[in-house]
N, C-alpha and C positions, 0 to 999 in steps of 0.2 A: 504494500500500500504506500503510495507516494504521499509523504507528509509535507508540512509547511516548508521544511528545510531540506527535503529529500534531494532537490536539485543541487543544492550546495554540497551535500554529502557525496552525491554522485560525481560532482565536478572535482572535488578533492580526491576521491578514489581514482577517477580517471587520470588525473595528473600524476598521482603516485605510481600508476601502472604504466606511465609513459604515453597514454592516449590523451593528449591535450585536445580540448575542443578547438574547432577552427579559429574562433575569434581570439584565441590565446597564442596561436603559433607565431605571431609577429613579435611577441615579447620574449626576449631572452631570459628574463627573470621570472617568467610565469610560474615555474615549478616552485621557486623560492616563495613567491607570493602565496601560492596555494597552501604551502606548509605553515605560513605565519599569519595568514588572515584570521579574523575572529572565527572561532571554531565551535562546533556543537557536537555532542555525542549523538550517535544514531538514535538512541532511545528517546532523546528529547525532540527529534525531528517529527515524530508522529504524535501530534498533540490534539487532534480533533477528528472525530468520526463524522462530523457534519459538514465541515467546510474544507477539509484538506484535499478533497478531490478537485476544488476550484484552484487551479494553478495558473501559470502563465500561459496565455494564448498567443502563440507566435504570429497569428494572423491579425492581432490587434495592434495596429501601428501606433507608437507613441513618439519617442524622440530618438534621433540618431546619436546625440551626444549631450551629456549632462555634466555641468561643472558643479562640484561640491564645495560650497563656500564655508568650509569648516575644517577641522583637523581631528586627529585622534580616533577614538573608537567609533564615534558617530559617522565620521567620514568613511571609515572601513565598512561600517554597517550599510550605508547607502550604496557604496560601490558594489557590495556583494549582491544586493538585489538587482542593481543595474546589469551586472554580468549575467544573472539569471534571465533577465529580460532581453539580453542581446544588445544592450545600450553601451556605447563607449563612454568613458568617464575622464574628467579632467580634475586633477587635484591642485589646490593652491597650497602654498606653504611659506612660512617665514624662512629666513636663512638658516636658523638653527634646527628647523624641521626637515631639511633637505633629504635626510636619510630615513625619515619616518616611514612606518609601515603603510600609511595611507598613500604616500607618494609612490611607493613601489607597487602598490596594488593597482593604481590608476593607469589608464592608457597613455595619458599625458600629464605633465606637471608644470606649474608656473610659479616662480617665486614672486611674492607680492610685497616683500619688504623685510626689514629686520625684526628681531624677536618681539619687541613690545607690541601688544595687540593693536594699539592705536595706529601703528605704522604698518601693520600687515593684515591680520584677519578682520580688522575694522576699517581698513583703508579702502573705501568704496571706489575711488578713482583707479587704484591699482587692480582691483578685482574686475572692474568694468573693462579695463584694458586687456586683462587676461581672457575675458569672455570674447572680446572682439578678435583677439589673436588666435584663439583656438576654434572660433566659430561655434561655440556651444549654443544649443538651441534653448536650453533650460538650465535653471540653477536650483539645486536643493540646498537650503541653508542649514540643515541639521537643527541643533538647538544652541541657544546662546549666541554670542557675536551678533550677526545681522539678521537672525532668524525672525525677529519681531520688529524690524526697522522699516517703517512705511516708506521712508525716503529711498531706501535701497530697492524696495519693490517698485516704486515709481520709476526709478532710473532704468530698471530692467524693462518695464513696460514701454518706456520711451524708445528703447532700442529693439523692440519687438522680440524680447527674450522672455520666456515663460518663467514665472516665479512659482516654484512647486510649494504652494502654501495658499492661504486665503488671499482675497483681494485686499487692496489697501484700505478700503472702508472698514472691513472687519478687523484688520490689524490695528488701525487707529482706535476704533471703538473699544475693542477688547484689550488692547495693549496699554491703554490709559486706564488705570484702576479707578479714577474718578468717573470718567465717562462710562466705563463698563458697569459700575455700580448703579448709575442712573438708568442705563438700559436694562439692567437686570430687574430693577424695580418695575419698570414699564412692562417687562415680559412676565411679571408676576412670579419672579424668582425670589425666594427668601433671602434677605440681605441682613448684614450686621449693622447695628446702629452706629452712626459716626458722622463726621463732617464731610459733606459732599462738595468739596472744593479744594483748592491748592493752599497749603499753609505757607504764609509769606516769610515768617521769621520765628525765632525761638520764643519771643514774647507771645505771639499769637498762638503758637503751639501749646504753651502753658494755659492760656485762656480757654482754648478749645478743649484741652484735656480735662480741665476742671468742669466744664459744662457737660461733657460726656460722662465723666466719672471714672476715676482710676480703678483698675489698670487700663492702659490704652496701648494700642499697637501703632507705632510710627513706621511707615513704610514708603518706599519709592513708588511714585505713580507709574513709572515705566519699568519694564524688566521684571525679574523674578529670581528664582533660585536661592532665596533666602538672603540675598545681598540688599543692603539698604534698609534693613528691618531691625527695629529695636522695640522691646517692651519697656514701658515706663510705669512705675508705681507711685511716683510723686513728681513735684515740680522740677527738682534738680535733675532727676533721671530723664525728664522730658527735654530739658535744655541740652544735656549731654547727648541724648539720643537723636535730637534734631541735628546736631552738628555732625555726628558720625554718619547718620543715615544719608544726609544730603551729600557728604563727601564721597561715600561709597557709591551712591546712585550716580553721581557725576562721573566717577571713575569707571564704573561698570557699564553704564548705559548712555553717558553723555547727556543726562537729563537729571537735574537735581531737585525736581518738584516732589513734594511729599504730601501724603494724606494721613489723617489720624482717624482711627475707629476704635470702638470698644473691643478690648481684649477678652475673648471667651476663655476663661480659665479651665484647665483640664479637658480640652476638647480632643476629638479624634480628627485627623486630617484624611479625608476620603475624597477621592476625585473620580470623575466620570469621563471615560474616553468617548469622544464623539467623532463622527465621520460624516461629512456632508459633501454633496456634489453641486454642480452648476445648474442642476435641473430642479432644485427645490427639495431634494431628498436629504434626509438626515437620520442617522442612527445613533443610539448609545450602545457602546460595546462593553457594558458592565463597568464595575468599579475597580479601583486599586486602593488598597489600604496603605497609607504613607505616614503613619503617626510616629514611627521611630525616627526621631530627628535630633540633631545637635546644631545649635545656633541657627535654627529655622531651616536647616538643610537636611534633606532626607538621607537616611542611612540604610534602612531596610524597608522594602516594599513587598506587597503580596497581592495576589488576585485569586479569588474574590476576597472580600472582607469577612472575617469571622463574626463581625458585629452586626451586619445588616441582615434584616429579614427580607423576604420577597417584596413585601408591600413598600418598605422604605427604599429599597433598591429601585423599584419601578418609579416611585415618586421623584427620586433624585435624577434618574435617567430622563424622565419626561421633562423636568424643568431644565435640564442641561440642553436637551434638544430644542426646547422652546426658545432658549436664549440663542442657540446657534442659528435657528431659523429667523430670529428677529434681526440678525445682522447678515443674513444670507450667506452663512458660513459654508465654504467649499474647500475642505481639506480635512486632515486629521487635526484635532484640537483637544484640549482638556479643560473641563470645568471643575474647579477645585471648591470643595465645601469644608466647613468646620461642622462637626457633628457632636452634640452634647450627649450626656449620659442617658437622656430620655429619647434619643434618636431624632431630636429636632436638628435640622440642618440649615446652614446659612451659606450663601454664596461668598466665596473668598476672592477668586479671580479666575480669568480664563487665559490659558496659555495658547497662543495662536501658532503653535508649532508642534513638532514631534517631541514628545516628552522623554526625558532620560529613561524613565522606567517603563517605556512601552513594551519591552519584551514579555513581561508577565501577562499582558493582555493578549499578545500574539500566542502565547502558550495555551491559554484556556479557550481561545476562540478559533485558532487555526488560521487567522488572517495575517498576511504580511502587510503591515501598515505602510511601509515605504512604497511597496508596489501599488497600494490603493491610492496613495498621494499622487504618484506619477500618473496613474490612470485618470484621476479626477482633474489634475492639472491640464491634461490633454483634452478634456471635455467629455469623457465617457461617464455615463450614469453609474451609480452604485449597482453592484451585482446582487445585493442581498436585501432582504426585508428584515424588519425588526424581529419577527418570529424566527428567523433563521439563525440568530446570534445565540450560540450556546455558552454554557459554563461547563467545560469538560475538564475535570481534574482541578489541580491547585498548583500555583507557581509562586515561588519566593525569589526575590532579588536582593543581593547584598552588594552595596557599593564598596569595592575594595579601593582604599585610598592609600597614598603614600603620606601617612599621617602618624603622629605619635598619639595613640588613644589615651595615654596616661597624662597628657597635658590638655585639659579642657575638652576631653573626649575626642581630641584630634586636632593638633596643630600641625601645619604642613611640614613635610620632610622633603629634602632634595637629595639627589644622588644618582648613581648609575646602576642599572640592574645588572649585577654580575652573574646572576643565575635566575632563570624564569621558566616555570613549567606549569601549565594549566591543567586542572584535573578533568580533562575531557574524556579520559579513559573510563570514567565512572558512568553508570546509567543515569539518564534523566538530567544531564548537566549541559548547560549552554554558557559560553563565555564570550562576551562582547568586549574586545580589547583593541588597542591600536599600538601595542608595544611589542618588543622582542628583547631577548638578552642583549645587553649593551645600550638599550635606550636610556636617555637621560630624563629624569623628572626635574624640571627646572622651576624657578620662581615665577616665570612668565605666564604659566598656564595652570589650569585646574589640576590638582594633584591626583585625580582619579587614575588608578591603574587599570581597572576593568569593572565590568558589571558581571557578577557571578549569579547565574540563574539556575534554579533546580525546579523540576516539574515532577509531580506525582499524581496518583489517582485521587489522593486526598491530602489534607494539610499535614497529617502526621508523616506520610511518606515523603512529601516535599521537604519538610524540615529535617528528617533523618538524612536525606540525600544532601542537603545543604551542610549538615554537620560533617559528613564524610568528605564533601568537596573542599571545605575549608581546611580540614586536616591534611588533605592531599595537594594543597596549593603551595607551590614552591616559589618564594619571592626573596631574593637575596640582594643586598646592596643598598636598600632603602628601608627605613622604618615603615611599617604598615599596620593596618587596623584589624588584622585577622582575629586577634585575641578578643577585641570588643565585639565584633560581629558574631563570633561563636558563642560568647557569653549571652548575648541578646537572644539568640534563637533557642538556647536551652533553658533560659530563665523560666521558672514555673509560671510567673504572671504572664509572660509573653505566650507561652504554650497554651494557657487557658484562655487567652484573648483579653486579659484584664490589663489594658494599657491605654495611655493617652499620649499626647505630644510631649508630656512632662516625664515620660517613662525613664529616660536616662538619669535625670536629676533626682527622681524619686527613688530609684533603685540604687543609685550610687551618689548619695548626698555629699560625700567627701571626695568625689572623683573616682574614676575607674582605677582599680588596683590589680586587675587581672583575675584569673580563676582562683577561687579558694578551694584548696585540695581537701577532700574528705580523708579520713584515716586510711580507707582502702586505696584511694587514688595516690596518696602519699607513698604508701608501701609499694604500689605498682611502679611509681616513678623511681624510687630508690632501687628497686630490683632491676629496672631497665637500665638505669645509669651505671650500676655496678657491673651488669652484664656487658655493657658497651665498653667499660673500662678494661675489664679482663679480656674481652675479645680483641681489643686493640693491642693490649700487651702481648697476647699470644701471637697475633699476626706480626708484631714487630720482631719476633724471634726467627722469622723466616724471610728469606730473600730469594725470589725466583725458584722456590721449591727447596732451597737449601737452608739448613739451620744456621743461625748466626750466633755470636756470643750472646747468651741469654741475659736479659735485663734482670730477670729473677730466675729462680731454679725452675727448669722445665718440668720437673716431676712434682711441682707443688700441687698437692691435692686440694687444698682449700685456701682461699684468699681472704685474709682478715683485712677489712677495709674500714676507713673512717670517712663518712660522707657528711658534708655540710650543706644543708638545704634550708633556705628561708631562715637563716641565722640559728638553726638548730643542728646539733651534731648527732649522728647516728652510727652505731657499730653494726656492720653488715658482714656476714659470712657467705662467701660465694664459692661454689664448685661447679664443674661442668662435665657433661658427657655428650660428646658430639656437638650438635647445634643447640642443645638444651642446657641452660644454666639453672642450678638450684640455688636459691637465695634465701637466707634466713635474716629477717629484720623484725625487730620489736616482737619477738616471740612467734612470728608468722613465717611459714615457709612457702615460697612461691616458685613455680617453674616457669622459666622464660625461654621461649623458642623463637628463632628467626633464622634467616639466611646469613645474617651478620656480614653483609656486604657493605662495609663502611664507606665505600666510594659512592654509593647511591645517595641522592638527596632525600629520598623517602625510605623509611624502614618499617616494614610491617612486622609487628611483634605480637606474639600470643602470650598472655600472662594468665596462667591457670584457666584457659578457655576463653578469656576476654581478649578480643582482637583490638589492638591499638596501632595507629599510624603515627610515628614520631619522626622528628627531624633533628639530627645532631648537627647543630649549626657551627659548632667549633669545638675542638679538642686541643688542649695545650699540654706540653710536657710537664708543666708544674701541677697538673691535676685539675685545672679549671675546664669546665665543660658547659656549653649552652645547649639545652634541649628544648625543642618546641613540643609540648605535651598538652593535649586538650586545648590547643590554640595559643596558650600562653608560653612564653619563653622563660625557662627557669635556669638560674645560674647555680651550678652544682660544683662543689670542690671535693674531689676524691683523692685520697691518699692511702697508701698501705698503712697498717697499724704503726709500724716503726717510723715511717715518714711523718705521720701525724704527731707522734710523740716528740720528735725532733722539732717539728714546726711550732710547737708551743713556746719555744725559746725565741722565736722571731718577734720583733717589736711590731705592734699594730700601727698603721699609718693614722696620724691624727687628722680628723676631718677639718677642712678649711672653712673658716667663717666667711660666708659670702653675702651676709646681710648688707654689707656696705658697698656692694657692687651690683649694678644692674646690667645683666647680659641678655642678649636677644634669645628668646626661647625658640625661635624659628628663623629660617632664612627669609629675607624680605627687603623692603625699602623703607628708609626713614622718611616719614611724611612730615613730622613736625617735632621740634625740640622746645620744651617750655621752661627750661632752666639754664643757668649759666654758672660758672665757677663763682663761689662765694655766697650763692643763694642758700637760705635755710629752708629745708623741706620737712614735711611731716610724713609719718608712716602712712602709706596708702595714697599719697599725693601723686598725681599724674606727672610724669617726667618727660615722656615722649610718646609718639604713636608710630607703630610699625605696620606697614601694609604688606600682606602676604596673600597671594592668589586672590587679589581684589577685595580682601576682607581687612578692615582696619582694627588693630588691637592696641588698647591703651596699656602702656608700661608704667608701673607705679613703684614708689620707693618702698623698700623693705623695712626701713626704720627711720626714726627722726635723725636729722643730721645736717651737716653743711656740705654743699656740693664741692668736691675737691677738683674734679675735672670732668669734661664732657668730651667723649671720644668719637663723636659722629656729628653730622650736620644733615639738614633736610636734603633729601635727594640721594643720600648715600645708600649703597646696597650692602647689606650686612648678612653674615652667615649665622647659623645656630651657634650660640655660645660666645659670639663676639661681644666685647666689652662696650657698653654704651655710655653709662654714667657711673662715676665713682664718688662715694661719700667719704668724708673724713671719719 
């Protein structure tokens, strides 16, 4: 049975067997592209028994060539569907993206400027020139950048180039949160109480906030993605929020207009996918649950929502379609709602573009939304009726970011991927990515590594598959948020469906600390760590099949080890027979079996019948070992009993007092400095602002004191750990 992604799977399989499709023969790098494009396991390709028979019709003429005005995973995602439809593609890129995956996947590529987005991916003049140069007939904007820019759509129309998205009227109406709210009210869509106008300055913001009643949400009128949004609980937070939101809005969208509305406390964020054509037809393609967020940006999404009943789903869908029809919407779009505990729902905004989390909708409906967007842009009517749209199974998406989840649930990390391996060998797994081993995660763009999607017959199966996929995901060279994602999906509240947009702050009020080991899990980790240590010692005794001078006696029957884990020391006794190690720890005896191929990035280990997938990230001669176990990386220090006794005579390193120094917690750019040498500051006072991935972060003093020196200025690029301000 040919599933939604069966054409892609067949394409990859054909390339690997050397039978490249005709349209690929002109590309010398085609085989490489097929190996490194966003990939999906075969089990995830068949997702719908109702719609999966509706594939690409080769007799349905659309476009000969499409330019993708985006980068990364979404550019790769669009290119993949274009290849399925026999459409040639043009990639645009900044100079630092010249070797990116989306550039290699496309048939043609054009550089549109240097790394900063304002000079490349937001540079309309350069992009229009690329369109003329390549004679592209249409442009797919992806999401972000120019995807909701009405001026860009107008420029394309003036050059008789098709914009694969809604018309400029819908973009303007729905892209402006103030106008969209007025239109929603007119279309009888439930809306949040608030101020229906543009807020001029901080003083007016305070006045309006008082009239509405705290708490309030301050947010950018243009754009989305959580940027330019702040929650304010009092006058002071309103003033600060107005400043930061307007600056972020100007930086991200080139539009610093703000609106203020009542903040609905403890809501769910549930959105409806809509699809309309140019013939007056519109459908709702069910909902997506997007409540797991940090800093108003989604982290985990799923479809359908465990919270909605059939009646509420239909009511939300019908209101979403009513709004789409009110603006004659013709493309894929998303109507976002806030839903309270009593299932009352309120219009939040409409995103007039393809949403980041669209794959979960594709999984449960069997529709290729990019293909539908291309068809609609060409003028074809929708192929389906509302009654045709199914909910088949369950899909979960985790956004895998190059972020440190232990810092505010995820501050950006930069670096180069030294090793990268996606878990597509597992059933029901799809990975949308635009990277490869050696790719750089830079300060210029969003830190997303990939979108990891799992599909199952029900929610339980989808979550179990996600758990396995996260354990089998290999990412080396950058800090990532796998630990946080895994903890979210196994959390008892999340599994039961008891959550809101405040889930992370409620579950981790003191910040994310990683997985808390149970007694059984702790013993399993100790057993695995000791087995790894002994296995490495035994392998070190041999070289190309010949024994070397042994580090320890080769006939040693039992290994007495001292293991330090989470600041606790444990005595462990380990022996082995073949590939099985017998480990005694805390009065328990565990048998650990594996292939013990320490060269592999993933190690499948059986501990007394429980299967675990672990990653040994590092092993040092001094006994230090880093092991990724249940998603969290644990630092383990292993020594033989004798070495541990001698180690006690070593002096401990005294921790450095860093309260008098302010260092950058992330790579980014200094936006503003508010102090100078000689100034007296109080603990918690704002000293400077760092912008990273278009989000502005306030840096504050760690203690009362006098400013000794300032080591940066506005406009400087700083790295993680760089000294910013020093106090006496």
